[in-house]
PDB file with one MODEL, atoms N, CA, C and O in Angstrom:
MODEL        1
ATOM      1  N   UNK A   1      61.129  40.766 -19.935  1.00  0.00           N
ATOM      2  CA  UNK A   1      62.134  39.834 -19.466  1.00  0.00           C
ATOM      3  C   UNK A   1      61.517  38.862 -18.466  1.00  0.00           C
ATOM      4  O   UNK A   1      60.768  39.267 -17.577  1.00  0.00           O
ATOM      5  N   UNK A   2      61.826  37.621 -18.613  1.00  0.00           N
ATOM      6  CA  UNK A   2      61.277  36.572 -17.758  1.00  0.00           C
ATOM      7  C   UNK A   2      61.828  36.686 -16.335  1.00  0.00           C
ATOM      8  O   UNK A   2      63.013  36.958 -16.140  1.00  0.00           O
ATOM      9  N   UNK A   3      60.955  36.473 -15.345  1.00  0.00           N
ATOM     10  CA  UNK A   3      61.359  36.489 -13.941  1.00  0.00           C
ATOM     11  C   UNK A   3      62.156  35.216 -13.664  1.00  0.00           C
ATOM     12  O   UNK A   3      61.615  34.114 -13.758  1.00  0.00           O
ATOM     13  N   UNK A   4      63.423  35.358 -13.327  1.00  0.00           N
ATOM     14  CA  UNK A   4      64.303  34.212 -13.106  1.00  0.00           C
ATOM     15  C   UNK A   4      64.221  33.773 -11.644  1.00  0.00           C
ATOM     16  O   UNK A   4      64.726  34.459 -10.755  1.00  0.00           O
ATOM     17  N   UNK A   5      63.583  32.630 -11.402  1.00  0.00           N
ATOM     18  CA  UNK A   5      63.413  32.137 -10.038  1.00  0.00           C
ATOM     19  C   UNK A   5      64.731  31.720  -9.402  1.00  0.00           C
ATOM     20  O   UNK A   5      64.827  31.627  -8.179  1.00  0.00           O
ATOM     21  N   UNK A   6      65.754  31.466 -10.225  1.00  0.00           N
ATOM     22  CA  UNK A   6      67.040  31.055  -9.679  1.00  0.00           C
ATOM     23  C   UNK A   6      68.026  32.209  -9.548  1.00  0.00           C
ATOM     24  O   UNK A   6      69.201  31.980  -9.261  1.00  0.00           O
ATOM     25  N   UNK A   7      67.578  33.432  -9.749  1.00  0.00           N
ATOM     26  CA  UNK A   7      68.432  34.602  -9.626  1.00  0.00           C
ATOM     27  C   UNK A   7      68.867  34.748  -8.168  1.00  0.00           C
ATOM     28  O   UNK A   7      68.017  34.928  -7.296  1.00  0.00           O
ATOM     29  N   UNK A   8      70.188  34.673  -7.879  1.00  0.00           N
ATOM     30  CA  UNK A   8      70.650  34.767  -6.493  1.00  0.00           C
ATOM     31  C   UNK A   8      70.291  36.085  -5.824  1.00  0.00           C
ATOM     32  O   UNK A   8      70.119  36.124  -4.606  1.00  0.00           O
ATOM     33  N   UNK A   9      70.174  37.176  -6.596  1.00  0.00           N
ATOM     34  CA  UNK A   9      69.801  38.452  -6.001  1.00  0.00           C
ATOM     35  C   UNK A   9      68.379  38.414  -5.450  1.00  0.00           C
ATOM     36  O   UNK A   9      68.092  39.028  -4.422  1.00  0.00           O
ATOM     37  N   UNK A  10      67.499  37.702  -6.126  1.00  0.00           N
ATOM     38  CA  UNK A  10      66.120  37.586  -5.655  1.00  0.00           C
ATOM     39  C   UNK A  10      66.081  36.889  -4.297  1.00  0.00           C
ATOM     40  O   UNK A  10      65.407  37.356  -3.379  1.00  0.00           O
ATOM     41  N   UNK A  11      66.797  35.778  -4.166  1.00  0.00           N
ATOM     42  CA  UNK A  11      66.778  35.012  -2.916  1.00  0.00           C
ATOM     43  C   UNK A  11      67.486  35.780  -1.808  1.00  0.00           C
ATOM     44  O   UNK A  11      67.073  35.725  -0.650  1.00  0.00           O
ATOM     45  N   UNK A  12      68.549  36.494  -2.158  1.00  0.00           N
ATOM     46  CA  UNK A  12      69.269  37.293  -1.176  1.00  0.00           C
ATOM     47  C   UNK A  12      68.366  38.398  -0.629  1.00  0.00           C
ATOM     48  O   UNK A  12      68.351  38.658   0.575  1.00  0.00           O
ATOM     49  N   UNK A  13      67.613  39.047  -1.522  1.00  0.00           N
ATOM     50  CA  UNK A  13      66.691  40.101  -1.097  1.00  0.00           C
ATOM     51  C   UNK A  13      65.596  39.532  -0.198  1.00  0.00           C
ATOM     52  O   UNK A  13      65.294  40.103   0.850  1.00  0.00           O
ATOM     53  N   UNK A  14      65.006  38.419  -0.602  1.00  0.00           N
ATOM     54  CA  UNK A  14      63.934  37.808   0.202  1.00  0.00           C
ATOM     55  C   UNK A  14      64.425  37.439   1.591  1.00  0.00           C
ATOM     56  O   UNK A  14      63.739  37.680   2.584  1.00  0.00           O
ATOM     57  N   UNK A  15      65.627  36.846   1.659  1.00  0.00           N
ATOM     58  CA  UNK A  15      66.195  36.456   2.949  1.00  0.00           C
ATOM     59  C   UNK A  15      66.449  37.682   3.821  1.00  0.00           C
ATOM     60  O   UNK A  15      66.089  37.686   4.998  1.00  0.00           O
ATOM     61  N   UNK A  16      67.069  38.730   3.254  1.00  0.00           N
ATOM     62  CA  UNK A  16      67.369  39.940   4.019  1.00  0.00           C
ATOM     63  C   UNK A  16      66.086  40.606   4.514  1.00  0.00           C
ATOM     64  O   UNK A  16      66.026  41.071   5.652  1.00  0.00           O
ATOM     65  N   UNK A  17      65.065  40.651   3.664  1.00  0.00           N
ATOM     66  CA  UNK A  17      63.784  41.239   4.059  1.00  0.00           C
ATOM     67  C   UNK A  17      63.177  40.472   5.236  1.00  0.00           C
ATOM     68  O   UNK A  17      62.742  41.069   6.220  1.00  0.00           O
ATOM     69  N   UNK A  18      63.156  39.144   5.120  1.00  0.00           N
ATOM     70  CA  UNK A  18      62.567  38.323   6.182  1.00  0.00           C
ATOM     71  C   UNK A  18      63.359  38.440   7.477  1.00  0.00           C
ATOM     72  O   UNK A  18      62.770  38.539   8.553  1.00  0.00           O
ATOM     73  N   UNK A  19      64.688  38.430   7.387  1.00  0.00           N
ATOM     74  CA  UNK A  19      65.513  38.549   8.596  1.00  0.00           C
ATOM     75  C   UNK A  19      65.286  39.882   9.295  1.00  0.00           C
ATOM     76  O   UNK A  19      65.266  39.943  10.524  1.00  0.00           O
ATOM     77  N   UNK A  20      65.115  40.947   8.522  1.00  0.00           N
ATOM     78  CA  UNK A  20      64.905  42.273   9.097  1.00  0.00           C
ATOM     79  C   UNK A  20      63.517  42.409   9.724  1.00  0.00           C
ATOM     80  O   UNK A  20      63.382  42.964  10.815  1.00  0.00           O
ATOM     81  N   UNK A  21      62.491  41.906   9.044  1.00  0.00           N
ATOM     82  CA  UNK A  21      61.111  42.114   9.482  1.00  0.00           C
ATOM     83  C   UNK A  21      60.574  41.047  10.422  1.00  0.00           C
ATOM     84  O   UNK A  21      59.634  41.308  11.173  1.00  0.00           O
ATOM     85  N   UNK A  22      61.145  39.862  10.397  1.00  0.00           N
ATOM     86  CA  UNK A  22      60.646  38.755  11.219  1.00  0.00           C
ATOM     87  C   UNK A  22      61.793  38.068  11.942  1.00  0.00           C
ATOM     88  O   UNK A  22      62.083  36.906  11.660  1.00  0.00           O
ATOM     89  N   UNK A  23      62.460  38.764  12.875  1.00  0.00           N
ATOM     90  CA  UNK A  23      63.582  38.147  13.579  1.00  0.00           C
ATOM     91  C   UNK A  23      63.109  36.999  14.475  1.00  0.00           C
ATOM     92  O   UNK A  23      61.930  36.932  14.821  1.00  0.00           O
ATOM     93  N   UNK A  24      64.023  36.093  14.852  1.00  0.00           N
ATOM     94  CA  UNK A  24      63.648  35.020  15.770  1.00  0.00           C
ATOM     95  C   UNK A  24      62.962  35.586  17.006  1.00  0.00           C
ATOM     96  O   UNK A  24      63.383  36.599  17.565  1.00  0.00           O
ATOM     97  N   UNK A  25      61.903  34.913  17.415  1.00  0.00           N
ATOM     98  CA  UNK A  25      61.117  35.359  18.556  1.00  0.00           C
ATOM     99  C   UNK A  25      59.863  36.116  18.169  1.00  0.00           C
ATOM    100  O   UNK A  25      59.009  36.368  19.019  1.00  0.00           O
ATOM    101  N   UNK A  26      59.730  36.489  16.882  1.00  0.00           N
ATOM    102  CA  UNK A  26      58.530  37.186  16.415  1.00  0.00           C
ATOM    103  C   UNK A  26      57.339  36.239  16.534  1.00  0.00           C
ATOM    104  O   UNK A  26      57.411  35.078  16.133  1.00  0.00           O
ATOM    105  N   UNK A  27      56.246  36.752  17.090  1.00  0.00           N
ATOM    106  CA  UNK A  27      55.015  35.967  17.222  1.00  0.00           C
ATOM    107  C   UNK A  27      54.056  36.371  16.108  1.00  0.00           C
ATOM    108  O   UNK A  27      53.862  37.558  15.844  1.00  0.00           O
ATOM    109  N   UNK A  28      53.456  35.371  15.455  1.00  0.00           N
ATOM    110  CA  UNK A  28      52.520  35.622  14.362  1.00  0.00           C
ATOM    111  C   UNK A  28      51.258  34.792  14.533  1.00  0.00           C
ATOM    112  O   UNK A  28      51.238  33.797  15.258  1.00  0.00           O
ATOM    113  N   UNK A  29      50.195  35.227  13.842  1.00  0.00           N
ATOM    114  CA  UNK A  29      48.940  34.470  13.759  1.00  0.00           C
ATOM    115  C   UNK A  29      48.686  34.205  12.283  1.00  0.00           C
ATOM    116  O   UNK A  29      48.689  35.130  11.471  1.00  0.00           O
ATOM    117  N   UNK A  30      48.470  32.954  11.941  1.00  0.00           N
ATOM    118  CA  UNK A  30      48.232  32.572  10.555  1.00  0.00           C
ATOM    119  C   UNK A  30      46.837  32.995  10.105  1.00  0.00           C
ATOM    120  O   UNK A  30      45.848  32.768  10.801  1.00  0.00           O
ATOM    121  N   UNK A  31      46.779  33.615   8.924  1.00  0.00           N
ATOM    122  CA  UNK A  31      45.504  33.944   8.293  1.00  0.00           C
ATOM    123  C   UNK A  31      45.163  32.861   7.278  1.00  0.00           C
ATOM    124  O   UNK A  31      44.052  32.332   7.290  1.00  0.00           O
ATOM    125  N   UNK A  32      46.124  32.517   6.383  1.00  0.00           N
ATOM    126  CA  UNK A  32      45.877  31.424   5.432  1.00  0.00           C
ATOM    127  C   UNK A  32      47.176  30.946   4.814  1.00  0.00           C
ATOM    128  O   UNK A  32      48.157  31.683   4.727  1.00  0.00           O
ATOM    129  N   UNK A  33      47.155  29.675   4.381  1.00  0.00           N
ATOM    130  CA  UNK A  33      48.249  29.038   3.638  1.00  0.00           C
ATOM    131  C   UNK A  33      47.623  28.446   2.382  1.00  0.00           C
ATOM    132  O   UNK A  33      47.342  27.248   2.334  1.00  0.00           O
ATOM    133  N   UNK A  34      47.404  29.276   1.363  1.00  0.00           N
ATOM    134  CA  UNK A  34      46.620  28.828   0.213  1.00  0.00           C
ATOM    135  C   UNK A  34      47.263  27.736  -0.637  1.00  0.00           C
ATOM    136  O   UNK A  34      46.544  26.971  -1.280  1.00  0.00           O
ATOM    137  N   UNK A  35      48.586  27.637  -0.660  1.00  0.00           N
ATOM    138  CA  UNK A  35      49.236  26.680  -1.556  1.00  0.00           C
ATOM    139  C   UNK A  35      49.697  25.397  -0.879  1.00  0.00           C
ATOM    140  O   UNK A  35      50.324  24.559  -1.527  1.00  0.00           O
ATOM    141  N   UNK A  36      49.406  25.220   0.404  1.00  0.00           N
ATOM    142  CA  UNK A  36      49.873  24.027   1.107  1.00  0.00           C
ATOM    143  C   UNK A  36      48.769  22.970   1.158  1.00  0.00           C
ATOM    144  O   UNK A  36      47.634  23.285   1.517  1.00  0.00           O
ATOM    145  N   UNK A  37      49.087  21.716   0.802  1.00  0.00           N
ATOM    146  CA  UNK A  37      48.065  20.671   0.829  1.00  0.00           C
ATOM    147  C   UNK A  37      47.642  20.265   2.243  1.00  0.00           C
ATOM    148  O   UNK A  37      46.550  19.726   2.422  1.00  0.00           O
ATOM    149  N   UNK A  38      48.480  20.511   3.241  1.00  0.00           N
ATOM    150  CA  UNK A  38      48.160  20.195   4.630  1.00  0.00           C
ATOM    151  C   UNK A  38      48.543  21.386   5.509  1.00  0.00           C
ATOM    152  O   UNK A  38      49.483  21.305   6.301  1.00  0.00           O
ATOM    153  N   UNK A  39      47.801  22.502   5.363  1.00  0.00           N
ATOM    154  CA  UNK A  39      48.201  23.736   6.050  1.00  0.00           C
ATOM    155  C   UNK A  39      47.983  23.670   7.557  1.00  0.00           C
ATOM    156  O   UNK A  39      47.215  22.854   8.065  1.00  0.00           O
ATOM    157  N   UNK A  40      48.679  24.549   8.243  1.00  0.00           N
ATOM    158  CA  UNK A  40      48.413  24.801   9.654  1.00  0.00           C
ATOM    159  C   UNK A  40      47.028  25.447   9.701  1.00  0.00           C
ATOM    160  O   UNK A  40      46.723  26.278   8.845  1.00  0.00           O
ATOM    161  N   UNK A  41      46.180  25.094  10.672  1.00  0.00           N
ATOM    162  CA  UNK A  41      44.841  25.689  10.733  1.00  0.00           C
ATOM    163  C   UNK A  41      44.882  27.215  10.867  1.00  0.00           C
ATOM    164  O   UNK A  41      45.708  27.765  11.595  1.00  0.00           O
ATOM    165  N   UNK A  42      43.984  27.876  10.159  1.00  0.00           N
ATOM    166  CA  UNK A  42      43.871  29.333  10.235  1.00  0.00           C
ATOM    167  C   UNK A  42      43.646  29.753  11.680  1.00  0.00           C
ATOM    168  O   UNK A  42      42.926  29.093  12.429  1.00  0.00           O
ATOM    169  N   UNK A  43      44.277  30.869  12.061  1.00  0.00           N
ATOM    170  CA  UNK A  43      44.141  31.383  13.421  1.00  0.00           C
ATOM    171  C   UNK A  43      45.178  30.837  14.383  1.00  0.00           C
ATOM    172  O   UNK A  43      45.270  31.309  15.516  1.00  0.00           O
ATOM    173  N   UNK A  44      45.967  29.849  13.959  1.00  0.00           N
ATOM    174  CA  UNK A  44      47.004  29.288  14.823  1.00  0.00           C
ATOM    175  C   UNK A  44      48.121  30.308  15.001  1.00  0.00           C
ATOM    176  O   UNK A  44      48.515  30.978  14.047  1.00  0.00           O
ATOM    177  N   UNK A  45      48.628  30.421  16.215  1.00  0.00           N
ATOM    178  CA  UNK A  45      49.736  31.323  16.508  1.00  0.00           C
ATOM    179  C   UNK A  45      51.027  30.517  16.582  1.00  0.00           C
ATOM    180  O   UNK A  45      51.015  29.315  16.850  1.00  0.00           O
ATOM    181  N   UNK A  46      52.139  31.204  16.338  1.00  0.00           N
ATOM    182  CA  UNK A  46      53.425  30.535  16.400  1.00  0.00           C
ATOM    183  C   UNK A  46      54.554  31.536  16.538  1.00  0.00           C
ATOM    184  O   UNK A  46      54.347  32.749  16.510  1.00  0.00           O
ATOM    185  N   UNK A  47      55.768  30.989  16.691  1.00  0.00           N
ATOM    186  CA  UNK A  47      56.969  31.783  16.913  1.00  0.00           C
ATOM    187  C   UNK A  47      57.980  31.505  15.812  1.00  0.00           C
ATOM    188  O   UNK A  47      58.230  30.350  15.465  1.00  0.00           O
ATOM    189  N   UNK A  48      58.562  32.567  15.263  1.00  0.00           N
ATOM    190  CA  UNK A  48      59.621  32.430  14.263  1.00  0.00           C
ATOM    191  C   UNK A  48      60.879  31.945  14.978  1.00  0.00           C
ATOM    192  O   UNK A  48      61.321  32.547  15.957  1.00  0.00           O
ATOM    193  N   UNK A  49      61.451  30.844  14.473  1.00  0.00           N
ATOM    194  CA  UNK A  49      62.701  30.314  15.027  1.00  0.00           C
ATOM    195  C   UNK A  49      63.910  30.853  14.271  1.00  0.00           C
ATOM    196  O   UNK A  49      64.944  31.153  14.869  1.00  0.00           O
ATOM    197  N   UNK A  50      63.771  30.974  12.934  1.00  0.00           N
ATOM    198  CA  UNK A  50      64.880  31.403  12.087  1.00  0.00           C
ATOM    199  C   UNK A  50      64.340  31.690  10.692  1.00  0.00           C
ATOM    200  O   UNK A  50      63.169  31.447  10.399  1.00  0.00           O
ATOM    201  N   UNK A  51      65.215  32.210   9.841  1.00  0.00           N
ATOM    202  CA  UNK A  51      64.908  32.446   8.430  1.00  0.00           C
ATOM    203  C   UNK A  51      65.892  31.608   7.631  1.00  0.00           C
ATOM    204  O   UNK A  51      67.093  31.643   7.897  1.00  0.00           O
ATOM    205  N   UNK A  52      65.393  30.851   6.647  1.00  0.00           N
ATOM    206  CA  UNK A  52      66.296  30.029   5.832  1.00  0.00           C
ATOM    207  C   UNK A  52      66.841  30.823   4.651  1.00  0.00           C
ATOM    208  O   UNK A  52      66.517  31.999   4.485  1.00  0.00           O
ATOM    209  N   UNK A  53      67.660  30.185   3.840  1.00  0.00           N
ATOM    210  CA  UNK A  53      68.320  30.849   2.726  1.00  0.00           C
ATOM    211  C   UNK A  53      67.387  31.367   1.662  1.00  0.00           C
ATOM    212  O   UNK A  53      67.775  32.239   0.884  1.00  0.00           O
ATOM    213  N   UNK A  54      66.173  30.864   1.599  1.00  0.00           N
ATOM    214  CA  UNK A  54      65.194  31.315   0.612  1.00  0.00           C
ATOM    215  C   UNK A  54      64.229  32.348   1.188  1.00  0.00           C
ATOM    216  O   UNK A  54      63.297  32.774   0.505  1.00  0.00           O
ATOM    217  N   UNK A  55      64.447  32.754   2.439  1.00  0.00           N
ATOM    218  CA  UNK A  55      63.577  33.749   3.055  1.00  0.00           C
ATOM    219  C   UNK A  55      62.311  33.179   3.671  1.00  0.00           C
ATOM    220  O   UNK A  55      61.386  33.927   3.988  1.00  0.00           O
ATOM    221  N   UNK A  56      62.258  31.860   3.845  1.00  0.00           N
ATOM    222  CA  UNK A  56      61.110  31.246   4.513  1.00  0.00           C
ATOM    223  C   UNK A  56      61.280  31.370   6.023  1.00  0.00           C
ATOM    224  O   UNK A  56      62.397  31.309   6.536  1.00  0.00           O
ATOM    225  N   UNK A  57      60.174  31.543   6.727  1.00  0.00           N
ATOM    226  CA  UNK A  57      60.209  31.632   8.181  1.00  0.00           C
ATOM    227  C   UNK A  57      60.063  30.238   8.759  1.00  0.00           C
ATOM    228  O   UNK A  57      59.036  29.584   8.575  1.00  0.00           O
ATOM    229  N   UNK A  58      61.094  29.784   9.458  1.00  0.00           N
ATOM    230  CA  UNK A  58      61.048  28.483  10.120  1.00  0.00           C
ATOM    231  C   UNK A  58      60.287  28.679  11.417  1.00  0.00           C
ATOM    232  O   UNK A  58      60.696  29.455  12.281  1.00  0.00           O
ATOM    233  N   UNK A  59      59.173  27.967  11.544  1.00  0.00           N
ATOM    234  CA  UNK A  59      58.216  28.236  12.605  1.00  0.00           C
ATOM    235  C   UNK A  59      58.103  27.112  13.622  1.00  0.00           C
ATOM    236  O   UNK A  59      58.349  25.945  13.316  1.00  0.00           O
ATOM    237  N   UNK A  60      57.727  27.485  14.832  1.00  0.00           N
ATOM    238  CA  UNK A  60      57.255  26.551  15.844  1.00  0.00           C
ATOM    239  C   UNK A  60      55.844  26.999  16.174  1.00  0.00           C
ATOM    240  O   UNK A  60      55.640  28.000  16.861  1.00  0.00           O
ATOM    241  N   UNK A  61      54.872  26.248  15.676  1.00  0.00           N
ATOM    242  CA  UNK A  61      53.470  26.595  15.895  1.00  0.00           C
ATOM    243  C   UNK A  61      53.025  26.121  17.268  1.00  0.00           C
ATOM    244  O   UNK A  61      53.524  25.122  17.786  1.00  0.00           O
ATOM    245  N   UNK A  62      52.073  26.853  17.856  1.00  0.00           N
ATOM    246  CA  UNK A  62      51.582  26.521  19.192  1.00  0.00           C
ATOM    247  C   UNK A  62      50.884  25.164  19.235  1.00  0.00           C
ATOM    248  O   UNK A  62      50.730  24.586  20.311  1.00  0.00           O
ATOM    249  N   UNK A  63      50.460  24.647  18.078  1.00  0.00           N
ATOM    250  CA  UNK A  63      49.811  23.335  18.046  1.00  0.00           C
ATOM    251  C   UNK A  63      50.819  22.198  17.860  1.00  0.00           C
ATOM    252  O   UNK A  63      50.425  21.044  17.691  1.00  0.00           O
ATOM    253  N   UNK A  64      52.131  22.521  17.889  1.00  0.00           N
ATOM    254  CA  UNK A  64      53.167  21.497  17.794  1.00  0.00           C
ATOM    255  C   UNK A  64      53.742  21.306  16.401  1.00  0.00           C
ATOM    256  O   UNK A  64      54.754  20.621  16.251  1.00  0.00           O
ATOM    257  N   UNK A  65      53.137  21.883  15.388  1.00  0.00           N
ATOM    258  CA  UNK A  65      53.656  21.736  14.025  1.00  0.00           C
ATOM    259  C   UNK A  65      54.862  22.647  13.818  1.00  0.00           C
ATOM    260  O   UNK A  65      55.124  23.554  14.608  1.00  0.00           O
ATOM    261  N   UNK A  66      55.587  22.380  12.735  1.00  0.00           N
ATOM    262  CA  UNK A  66      56.771  23.183  12.441  1.00  0.00           C
ATOM    263  C   UNK A  66      56.833  23.593  10.976  1.00  0.00           C
ATOM    264  O   UNK A  66      57.922  23.834  10.455  1.00  0.00           O
ATOM    265  N   UNK A  67      55.706  23.677  10.310  1.00  0.00           N
ATOM    266  CA  UNK A  67      55.632  24.050   8.906  1.00  0.00           C
ATOM    267  C   UNK A  67      56.057  25.506   8.709  1.00  0.00           C
ATOM    268  O   UNK A  67      55.601  26.394   9.430  1.00  0.00           O
ATOM    269  N   UNK A  68      56.933  25.748   7.728  1.00  0.00           N
ATOM    270  CA  UNK A  68      57.452  27.093   7.457  1.00  0.00           C
ATOM    271  C   UNK A  68      56.388  28.001   6.846  1.00  0.00           C
ATOM    272  O   UNK A  68      55.441  27.540   6.208  1.00  0.00           O
ATOM    273  N   UNK A  69      56.571  29.305   7.060  1.00  0.00           N
ATOM    274  CA  UNK A  69      55.743  30.329   6.428  1.00  0.00           C
ATOM    275  C   UNK A  69      56.489  30.907   5.242  1.00  0.00           C
ATOM    276  O   UNK A  69      57.708  31.068   5.287  1.00  0.00           O
ATOM    277  N   UNK A  70      55.757  31.221   4.180  1.00  0.00           N
ATOM    278  CA  UNK A  70      56.336  31.829   2.994  1.00  0.00           C
ATOM    279  C   UNK A  70      55.811  33.258   2.872  1.00  0.00           C
ATOM    280  O   UNK A  70      54.708  33.465   2.365  1.00  0.00           O
ATOM    281  N   UNK A  71      56.593  34.260   3.334  1.00  0.00           N
ATOM    282  CA  UNK A  71      56.134  35.648   3.183  1.00  0.00           C
ATOM    283  C   UNK A  71      55.866  35.956   1.706  1.00  0.00           C
ATOM    284  O   UNK A  71      56.656  35.599   0.833  1.00  0.00           O
ATOM    285  N   UNK A  72      54.753  36.617   1.448  1.00  0.00           N
ATOM    286  CA  UNK A  72      54.378  36.928   0.074  1.00  0.00           C
ATOM    287  C   UNK A  72      53.473  35.879  -0.534  1.00  0.00           C
ATOM    288  O   UNK A  72      52.839  36.129  -1.560  1.00  0.00           O
ATOM    289  N   UNK A  73      53.401  34.714   0.077  1.00  0.00           N
ATOM    290  CA  UNK A  73      52.506  33.637  -0.385  1.00  0.00           C
ATOM    291  C   UNK A  73      51.476  33.368   0.696  1.00  0.00           C
ATOM    292  O   UNK A  73      50.272  33.434   0.446  1.00  0.00           O
ATOM    293  N   UNK A  74      51.951  33.063   1.905  1.00  0.00           N
ATOM    294  CA  UNK A  74      51.063  32.819   3.039  1.00  0.00           C
ATOM    295  C   UNK A  74      50.664  34.159   3.655  1.00  0.00           C
ATOM    296  O   UNK A  74      51.420  35.129   3.619  1.00  0.00           O
ATOM    297  N   UNK A  75      49.460  34.185   4.219  1.00  0.00           N
ATOM    298  CA  UNK A  75      48.970  35.396   4.882  1.00  0.00           C
ATOM    299  C   UNK A  75      49.054  35.205   6.390  1.00  0.00           C
ATOM    300  O   UNK A  75      48.605  34.193   6.928  1.00  0.00           O
ATOM    301  N   UNK A  76      49.634  36.192   7.061  1.00  0.00           N
ATOM    302  CA  UNK A  76      49.758  36.125   8.513  1.00  0.00           C
ATOM    303  C   UNK A  76      49.883  37.536   9.053  1.00  0.00           C
ATOM    304  O   UNK A  76      50.201  38.475   8.323  1.00  0.00           O
ATOM    305  N   UNK A  77      49.626  37.666  10.353  1.00  0.00           N
ATOM    306  CA  UNK A  77      49.766  38.968  11.001  1.00  0.00           C
ATOM    307  C   UNK A  77      50.776  38.847  12.136  1.00  0.00           C
ATOM    308  O   UNK A  77      50.817  37.842  12.846  1.00  0.00           O
ATOM    309  N   UNK A  78      51.578  39.874  12.291  1.00  0.00           N
ATOM    310  CA  UNK A  78      52.553  39.911  13.370  1.00  0.00           C
ATOM    311  C   UNK A  78      51.837  40.333  14.644  1.00  0.00           C
ATOM    312  O   UNK A  78      51.144  41.350  14.670  1.00  0.00           O
ATOM    313  N   UNK A  79      52.009  39.552  15.687  1.00  0.00           N
ATOM    314  CA  UNK A  79      51.418  39.868  16.980  1.00  0.00           C
ATOM    315  C   UNK A  79      52.401  40.620  17.870  1.00  0.00           C
ATOM    316  O   UNK A  79      52.029  41.543  18.595  1.00  0.00           O
ATOM    317  N   UNK A  80      53.668  40.200  17.797  1.00  0.00           N
ATOM    318  CA  UNK A  80      54.677  40.796  18.661  1.00  0.00           C
ATOM    319  C   UNK A  80      56.061  40.513  18.084  1.00  0.00           C
ATOM    320  O   UNK A  80      56.340  39.420  17.593  1.00  0.00           O
ATOM    321  N   UNK A  81      56.907  41.516  18.158  1.00  0.00           N
ATOM    322  CA  UNK A  81      58.306  41.347  17.746  1.00  0.00           C
ATOM    323  C   UNK A  81      59.164  41.383  19.002  1.00  0.00           C
ATOM    324  O   UNK A  81      58.812  42.054  19.972  1.00  0.00           O
ATOM    325  N   UNK A  82      60.280  40.673  18.994  1.00  0.00           N
ATOM    326  CA  UNK A  82      61.155  40.726  20.178  1.00  0.00           C
ATOM    327  C   UNK A  82      61.707  42.126  20.352  1.00  0.00           C
ATOM    328  O   UNK A  82      61.914  42.847  19.376  1.00  0.00           O
ATOM    329  N   UNK A  83      61.942  42.505  21.588  1.00  0.00           N
ATOM    330  CA  UNK A  83      62.498  43.829  21.863  1.00  0.00           C
ATOM    331  C   UNK A  83      63.950  43.862  21.417  1.00  0.00           C
ATOM    332  O   UNK A  83      64.683  42.881  21.544  1.00  0.00           O
ATOM    333  N   UNK A  84      64.346  45.014  20.891  1.00  0.00           N
ATOM    334  CA  UNK A  84      65.741  45.210  20.502  1.00  0.00           C
ATOM    335  C   UNK A  84      66.579  45.280  21.772  1.00  0.00           C
ATOM    336  O   UNK A  84      66.171  45.864  22.776  1.00  0.00           O
ATOM    337  N   UNK A  85      67.741  44.683  21.707  1.00  0.00           N
ATOM    338  CA  UNK A  85      68.661  44.805  22.835  1.00  0.00           C
ATOM    339  C   UNK A  85      69.333  46.170  22.766  1.00  0.00           C
ATOM    340  O   UNK A  85      69.830  46.583  21.718  1.00  0.00           O
ATOM    341  N   UNK A  86      69.338  46.845  23.878  1.00  0.00           N
ATOM    342  CA  UNK A  86      70.044  48.122  23.946  1.00  0.00           C
ATOM    343  C   UNK A  86      71.457  47.845  24.430  1.00  0.00           C
ATOM    344  O   UNK A  86      71.697  47.687  25.627  1.00  0.00           O
ATOM    345  N   UNK A  87      72.379  47.787  23.497  1.00  0.00           N
ATOM    346  CA  UNK A  87      73.763  47.537  23.862  1.00  0.00           C
ATOM    347  C   UNK A  87      74.498  48.865  23.896  1.00  0.00           C
ATOM    348  O   UNK A  87      74.315  49.702  23.012  1.00  0.00           O
ATOM    349  N   UNK A  88      75.320  49.058  24.902  1.00  0.00           N
ATOM    350  CA  UNK A  88      76.040  50.331  24.981  1.00  0.00           C
ATOM    351  C   UNK A  88      77.032  50.456  23.833  1.00  0.00           C
ATOM    352  O   UNK A  88      77.665  49.482  23.426  1.00  0.00           O
ATOM    353  N   UNK A  89      77.150  51.673  23.325  1.00  0.00           N
ATOM    354  CA  UNK A  89      78.119  51.926  22.270  1.00  0.00           C
ATOM    355  C   UNK A  89      79.488  52.087  22.914  1.00  0.00           C
ATOM    356  O   UNK A  89      79.631  52.743  23.947  1.00  0.00           O
ATOM    357  N   UNK A  90      80.477  51.489  22.299  1.00  0.00           N
ATOM    358  CA  UNK A  90      81.831  51.569  22.823  1.00  0.00           C
ATOM    359  C   UNK A  90      82.458  52.909  22.455  1.00  0.00           C
ATOM    360  O   UNK A  90      82.283  53.415  21.346  1.00  0.00           O
ATOM    361  N   UNK A  91      83.176  53.456  23.393  1.00  0.00           N
ATOM    362  CA  UNK A  91      83.904  54.681  23.148  1.00  0.00           C
ATOM    363  C   UNK A  91      85.133  54.324  22.318  1.00  0.00           C
ATOM    364  O   UNK A  91      85.926  53.469  22.712  1.00  0.00           O
ATOM    365  N   UNK A  92      85.289  54.971  21.183  1.00  0.00           N
ATOM    366  CA  UNK A  92      86.396  54.658  20.299  1.00  0.00           C
ATOM    367  C   UNK A  92      87.686  55.366  20.714  1.00  0.00           C
ATOM    368  O   UNK A  92      88.728  55.181  20.086  1.00  0.00           O
ATOM    369  N   UNK A  93      87.615  56.165  21.753  1.00  0.00           N
ATOM    370  CA  UNK A  93      88.805  56.864  22.235  1.00  0.00           C
ATOM    371  C   UNK A  93      89.713  55.919  23.017  1.00  0.00           C
ATOM    372  O   UNK A  93      89.440  54.723  23.128  1.00  0.00           O
ATOM    373  N   UNK A  94      90.773  56.463  23.545  1.00  0.00           N
ATOM    374  CA  UNK A  94      91.720  55.658  24.336  1.00  0.00           C
ATOM    375  C   UNK A  94      91.051  55.241  25.640  1.00  0.00           C
ATOM    376  O   UNK A  94      90.469  56.062  26.349  1.00  0.00           O
ATOM    377  N   UNK A  95      91.147  53.959  25.938  1.00  0.00           N
ATOM    378  CA  UNK A  95      90.639  53.457  27.218  1.00  0.00           C
ATOM    379  C   UNK A  95      91.781  53.499  28.211  1.00  0.00           C
ATOM    380  O   UNK A  95      92.839  52.918  27.966  1.00  0.00           O
ATOM    381  N   UNK A  96      91.583  54.175  29.321  1.00  0.00           N
ATOM    382  CA  UNK A  96      92.643  54.245  30.340  1.00  0.00           C
ATOM    383  C   UNK A  96      92.093  53.876  31.670  1.00  0.00           C
ATOM    384  O   UNK A  96      92.824  53.873  32.661  1.00  0.00           O
TER     385      UNK A  96
ENDMDL
END
């Protein structure tokens, strides 16, 4: 069966994966961008700003560029992930 690039489940999975693994504030170092005609230089570090509907990482690179990363296509390493917020769990009992 042919891989359907327009299958909404594929894009939904990619987006959910990227949102879970690369939340805003994640710091990365680029290893390579093999398919981009004007790539960010290898070794450049940057911060994930958001994830778009196709699962691309919207980036702010330390050199001022804003070219997105494509997980599964571009090679990069995670340097640091933002700390999880520890929010208190609400008591579901009667509040008095």
